[in-house]
C-alpha positions, 0 to 999 in steps of 0.5 A, a space after each residue: 435774432 441775437 437778442 432773443 437767443 442771448 438776452 444778456 447782449 440786449 442788456 449790455 447794449 441797453 446799459 451802454 446806450 443809457 450810459 452814453 445818453 446820460 453822459 451827453 445829458 450831463 455835458 449839455 446841462 453842466 454849462 448852465 450849472 457852471 454859469 450859475 456857479 460862476 455867477 454866484 462866485 462873482 457876486 460873492 467876491 464883489 460883495 466881499 471887496 470894499 466899495 471904491 
């Protein structure tokens, strides 16, 4: 088996899978953070404006 003969290839495969999983995790988690950030900006803008 190639991973037994060349353990460095197993390391690179593990590294690629880990980085890919991290990218997917951040992409799925990011909209929640952006939504909270947008809500905070809207609240800050709405409180900065005088009431009509």
